[in-house]
TORBAPA-703130 format. One line per field, with one value per residue (C-alpha): residue number from 1; x, y, z. Coordinates in steps of 0.1 Angstrom, whole numbers, plus 5000, padded with zeros to 4 digits. Example, Ala and Ser with C-alpha at 12.3 -4.5 7.8 and 13.67 -1.06 7.14 Angstrom:
BEGIN
num <- [1 2];
px <- [5123 5137];
py <- [4955 4989];
pz <- [5078 5071];
//
This chain:
BEGIN
num <- [1 2 3 4 5 6 7 8 9 10 11 12 13 14 15 16 17 18 19 20 21 22 23 24 25 26 27 28 29 30 31 32 33 34 35 36 37 38 39 40 41 42 43 44 45 46 47 48 49 50 51 52 53 54 55 56 57 58 59 60 61 62 63 64 65 66 67 68 69 70 71 72 73 74 75 76 77 78 79 80 81 82 83 84 85 86 87 88 89 90 91 92 93 94 95 96 97 98 99 100 101 102 103 104 105 106 107 108 109 110 111 112 113 114 115 116 117 118 119 120 121 122 123 124 125 126 127 128 129 130 131 132 133 134 135 136 137 138 139 140 141 142 143 144 145 146 147 148 149 150 151 152 153 154 155 156 157 158 159 160 161 162 163 164 165 166 167 168 169 170 171 172 173 174 175 176 177 178 179 180 181 182 183 184 185 186 187 188 189 190 191 192 193 194 195 196 197 198 199 200 201 202 203 204 205 206 207 208 209 210 211 212 213 214 215 216 217 218 219 220 221 222 223 224 225 226 227 228 229 230 231 232 233 234 235 236 237 238 239 240 241 242 243 244 245 246 247 248 249 250 251 252 253 254 255 256 257 258 259 260 261 262 263 264 265 266 267 268 269 270 271 272 273 274 275 276 277 278 279 280 281 282 283 284 285 286 287 288 289 290 291 292 293 294 295 296 297 298 299 300 301 302 303 304 305 306 307 308 309 310 311 312 313 314 315 316 317 318 319 320 321 322 323 324 325 326 327 328 329 330 331 332 333 334 335 336 337 338 339 340 341 342 343 344 345 346 347 348 349 350 351 352 353 354 355 356 357 358 359 360 361 362 363 364 365 366 367 368 369 370 371 372 373 374 375 376 377 378 379 380 381 382 383 384 385 386 387 388 389 390 391 392 393 394 395 396 397 398 399 400 401 402 403 404 405 406 407 408 409 410 411 412 413 414 415 416 417 418 419 420 421 422 423 424 425 426 427 428 429 430 431 432 433 434 435 436 437 438 439 440 441 442 443 444 445 446 447 448 449 450 451 452 453 454 455 456 457 458 459 460 461 462 463 464 465 466 467 468];
px <- [4728 4744 4785 4800 4824 4860 4872 4841 4859 4900 4917 4947 4971 4954 4949 4992 4988 4974 4993 5029 5016 4994 5027 5049 5024 5022 5061 5065 5032 5057 5086 5077 5063 5067 5063 5104 5106 5076 5089 5124 5119 5093 5131 5146 5124 5117 5153 5160 5130 5154 5136 5169 5162 5157 5175 5202 5182 5183 5226 5234 5209 5195 5162 5135 5117 5090 5098 5123 5112 5127 5113 5119 5114 5097 5112 5125 5080 5068 5074 5069 5076 5069 5074 5076 5045 5046 5023 5032 5026 5008 4980 4980 4992 4975 4980 4974 4981 4980 4986 5020 5010 4989 4973 5000 5009 5044 5061 5069 5097 5100 5090 5118 5098 5105 5065 5063 5094 5090 5104 5076 5078 5049 5027 5009 4985 4981 4953 4912 4924 4897 4922 4911 4922 4967 4964 4976 4993 5029 5039 5074 5091 5098 5116 5153 5168 5186 5219 5229 5259 5238 5235 5204 5196 5176 5154 5130 5124 5104 5094 5128 5125 5145 5135 5117 5084 5066 5036 5013 4996 4952 4931 4926 4890 4885 4886 4867 4833 4837 4853 4832 4803 4818 4818 4842 4859 4864 4879 4915 4923 4943 4970 4981 4988 5029 5043 5064 5099 5119 5113 5149 5173 5204 5233 5251 5290 5294 5329 5317 5281 5288 5262 5224 5215 5225 5198 5172 5148 5171 5149 5142 5182 5192 5161 5189 5222 5197 5196 5229 5247 5227 5220 5248 5221 5208 5179 5190 5186 5141 5138 5149 5137 5105 5096 5067 5045 5029 5017 5048 5050 5044 5011 5000 4972 4941 4911 4918 4910 4934 4911 4926 4956 4954 4979 4991 4993 4970 4950 4965 4996 4967 4965 5000 5012 4994 5001 5033 5032 5004 5036 5063 5046 5033 5056 5056 5021 5010 4998 5027 5020 5027 5017 5025 5027 5023 5023 4999 4970 4957 4956 4945 4970 4991 5029 5056 5054 5013 4996 4989 5027 5040 5059 5037 5035 5070 5077 5057 5072 5111 5104 5083 5110 5140 5113 5113 5077 5085 5059 5034 5008 5020 5023 4985 4978 4990 4976 4943 4943 4951 4933 4937 4924 4932 4942 4922 4902 4871 4846 4845 4808 4807 4775 4778 4775 4752 4725 4756 4757 4735 4735 4730 4762 4783 4816 4815 4847 4859 4841 4870 4885 4857 4848 4837 4824 4817 4831 4831 4802 4773 4760 4789 4809 4847 4842 4851 4825 4838 4815 4791 4812 4845 4823 4814 4857 4863 4835 4843 4886 4878 4857 4870 4905 4888 4880 4857 4856 4824 4813 4802 4793 4819 4786 4750 4735 4754 4760 4797 4825 4860 4883 4907 4936 4904 4892 4930 4950 4908 4916 4940 4902 4912 4895 4896 4875 4884 4894 4909 4901 4875 4892 4871 4887 4901 4925 4928 4957 4950 4926 4917 4920 4910 4935 4905 4905 4941 4948 4919 4927 4963 4947 4922 4956 4974 4945 4941 4982 4975 4945 4929];
py <- [4925 4960 4953 4969 4997 4986 5008 5004 4960 4972 4965 4980 4962 4958 4998 5002 4974 4992 5028 5010 4990 5020 5038 5017 5021 5057 5053 5027 5052 5076 5069 5041 5062 5042 5006 5003 5013 4993 4961 4971 4985 4954 4930 4949 4937 4900 4896 4913 4888 4855 4856 4841 4851 4825 4823 4824 4794 4779 4787 4770 4740 4741 4714 4736 4714 4736 4764 4780 4814 4821 4858 4871 4898 4908 4934 4954 4960 4928 4906 4879 4857 4821 4808 4768 4747 4711 4703 4692 4718 4699 4708 4743 4778 4802 4836 4871 4887 4930 4958 4982 5006 5039 5063 5091 5113 5094 5114 5105 5095 5133 5153 5192 5221 5256 5277 5310 5319 5287 5252 5228 5182 5165 5136 5110 5103 5064 5044 5063 5098 5130 5160 5180 5167 5172 5212 5238 5209 5204 5178 5153 5130 5103 5074 5057 5066 5043 5044 5033 5024 5002 5020 5022 5062 5069 5101 5117 5154 5175 5145 5157 5179 5210 5200 5221 5208 5214 5219 5216 5255 5263 5292 5315 5317 5351 5341 5311 5317 5289 5262 5260 5253 5220 5188 5178 5156 5188 5210 5199 5187 5148 5165 5205 5182 5204 5201 5234 5227 5264 5298 5311 5313 5305 5326 5326 5344 5357 5348 5316 5314 5288 5299 5311 5276 5282 5316 5289 5272 5292 5280 5250 5245 5252 5230 5210 5222 5210 5182 5168 5187 5165 5132 5133 5124 5146 5152 5119 5103 5108 5081 5055 5069 5060 5085 5094 5123 5124 5141 5161 5158 5121 5105 5122 5112 5130 5140 5154 5120 5107 5073 5073 5084 5108 5101 5092 5054 5036 5020 4995 5000 5001 4966 4958 4964 4946 4915 4922 4925 4894 4872 4883 4868 4838 4813 4777 4774 4742 4748 4770 4810 4831 4870 4886 4920 4929 4962 4968 4963 5005 4990 4959 4939 4936 4931 4925 4930 4924 4897 4888 4874 4842 4859 4842 4806 4803 4810 4786 4757 4773 4765 4735 4720 4725 4710 4678 4683 4693 4684 4701 4680 4690 4722 4729 4702 4731 4761 4742 4740 4766 4798 4830 4866 4890 4912 4951 4991 4988 5023 5047 5047 5084 5103 5133 5112 5090 5078 5063 5038 5007 5014 4979 4967 4992 4994 5022 5030 5014 4989 4964 4949 4944 4915 4917 4889 4895 4935 4942 4965 4962 4924 4915 4918 4908 4898 4865 4858 4839 4809 4803 4777 4794 4829 4804 4792 4827 4831 4807 4814 4852 4843 4821 4848 4875 4898 4921 4917 4934 4924 4950 4960 4994 5015 5006 4989 5010 5034 5029 4992 4985 4949 4935 4910 4875 4870 4867 4845 4822 4812 4782 4773 4781 4800 4841 4867 4899 4917 4950 4983 5010 5041 5079 5102 5066 5077 5111 5128 5123 5092 5083 5050 5045 5025 4999 4987 4987 4969 4943 4939 4927 4906 4888 4888 4870 4849 4837 4826 4805 4784 4785];
pz <- [5144 5154 5167 5200 5198 5204 5224 5256 5261 5260 5296 5306 5295 5259 5254 5258 5239 5206 5212 5211 5176 5161 5167 5152 5121 5124 5118 5091 5069 5072 5067 5036 5010 4982 4973 4972 5007 5021 5010 5015 5055 5053 5041 5067 5093 5082 5088 5123 5133 5122 5083 5053 5014 4998 4975 4996 5011 4973 4969 5002 4995 5025 5035 5046 5085 5105 5120 5091 5078 5047 5023 4989 4969 4937 4917 4945 4951 4959 4995 5006 5038 5047 5078 5077 5096 5115 5084 5053 5036 5011 5031 5023 5043 5060 5038 5041 5012 5012 4987 4991 4961 4967 4945 4938 4912 4888 4866 4833 4816 4802 4825 4835 4813 4818 4823 4835 4849 4869 4868 4868 4864 4847 4861 4851 4880 4895 4904 4912 4922 4925 4902 4928 4959 4949 4945 4966 4989 5003 4978 4982 4953 4965 4944 4924 4898 4873 4855 4835 4850 4867 4901 4921 4935 4960 4958 4991 4985 5008 5036 5053 5076 5063 5031 5006 4996 4965 4950 4928 4915 4919 4895 4926 4934 4919 4885 4885 4880 4851 4868 4900 4872 4862 4874 4901 4871 4852 4878 4874 4845 4854 4825 4842 4876 4872 4901 4905 4914 4913 4901 4903 4876 4868 4864 4838 4832 4805 4805 4808 4778 4756 4736 4729 4747 4779 4777 4773 4803 4836 4857 4852 4841 4879 4890 4873 4890 4925 4920 4900 4931 4956 4941 4911 4878 4850 4830 4807 4836 4837 4814 4842 4867 4889 4912 4927 4938 4971 5001 5018 5061 5088 5095 5127 5157 5148 5171 5212 5221 5194 5184 5149 5121 5098 5067 5033 5019 5038 5015 5022 5039 5074 5069 5046 5082 5109 5086 5087 5122 5134 5106 5122 5156 5149 5161 5155 5134 5124 5085 5067 5076 5048 5043 5011 4997 4965 4940 4915 4932 4924 4888 4879 4902 4863 4853 4866 4908 4904 4915 4881 4881 4888 4917 4945 4927 4917 4949 4968 4942 4950 4994 4987 4975 4998 5020 4994 4978 4954 4922 4904 4919 4948 4942 4933 4960 4984 4965 4969 5003 5016 5026 5026 5041 5019 5041 5026 5036 5030 5033 5065 5073 5069 5080 5062 5029 5047 5015 4997 5026 5036 5079 5081 5067 5067 5085 5112 5127 5163 5163 5147 5113 5083 5063 5028 5020 4986 4972 4935 4920 4909 4902 4930 4893 4890 4933 4948 4965 5000 5004 5036 5052 5048 5059 5093 5096 5095 5123 5146 5145 5160 5180 5198 5196 5208 5180 5168 5142 5114 5083 5056 5020 5002 4999 4983 4953 4918 4933 4927 4941 4943 4935 4954 4951 4961 4934 4914 4944 4944 4910 4921 4937 4978 5002 5003 5021 5020 5055 5068 5080 5075 5061 5055 5030 5010 4980 4993 5004 5039 5051 5079 5106 5132 5160 5172 5140 5134 5167 5156 5129 5138 5162 5135 5109 5138 5154 5114 5108 5147 5143 5108];
//
């Protein structure tokens, strides 16, 4: 059952819509390279669409009725949008769930040091990365610094057109004989992913020199001085900072035909953005619609901002109370009666590594939204494994809406595997299936997605909210 290429079916009007959505998506991933920025932008878009912050609704004692829209933010890193449907909430919700965190390097709490007349920042990688990807590439520093007075300062150096960039050095090929014989996982020691941030010493006048301490680490000191001038922070403030090292530069069209997008963080913002857009554009749904954008998926969905926290459940409980359906039993019924698309990327078929895929069940670039009935690894370990009845319902919804879709697995059996937030939500008893966009070079600095697949994800997610 080979699925056709989606590009062959588009009308001129659909091609215009496709480019409009993909243009917005490129801007979104270019300007929002951290989970905090994704959530902040998502909340702003929600407010523009008439969503009200849930805390304000609670404080005002607002009674929620069909058509009302609320949103909630958790620790600045998780966002939930909810539009009340025509049916009672106990009958369940239609949920789109994606994650906005991506593999990266995080600065350690005590990161700054000097060596060899250069200033460095020490890092600890986040999520599944190949360390050798991160060397000899332009990098940016993006994140926040929380000061003791309660203020939070945004940091972004490297993404502006006139900004300096940073890098991690690589050993020259002339001295790499020993390294070239090592396995790929050992070529670059993860502890050596140190970002070069300066190479010029601070100059101290003899009259101003206080002690020998002024002469220690002068290159590091100049970096810290410049940081202080720009942001008003000092070295101690790194203790309460969340600064991420990410690739510098915007997402761009890829291919002479401009059919693809090359950009950082497409796992999983390539599903987050269409989910957010679909939620905002849906009007007067029969069942209450929810878009859930979470953090920490890349490291197991743990922590206060991950899917295993109680944020989702607690937010639903607050909303049900405002809608006049407050009870523990009503909450449990609502969750069990819900349906969800766990919106996460899948591995796009790569002819260069064809032996790692099973071609009848691979996700092909440009053939539309892909559904993974199960993920996991080896014998489906850690997988949700959606049931046949739910798969049939999803097929019917997509076919009725004319959405181009395909079904797939994440590579050949026993080659590897991966997981999503699907199994966590399925613990409530709701129907869940993984659905998303196929991506090439997943978890690399620059990933590739096909515009047709992004467009079909948007169309499929919107159809699900309207018809499930």
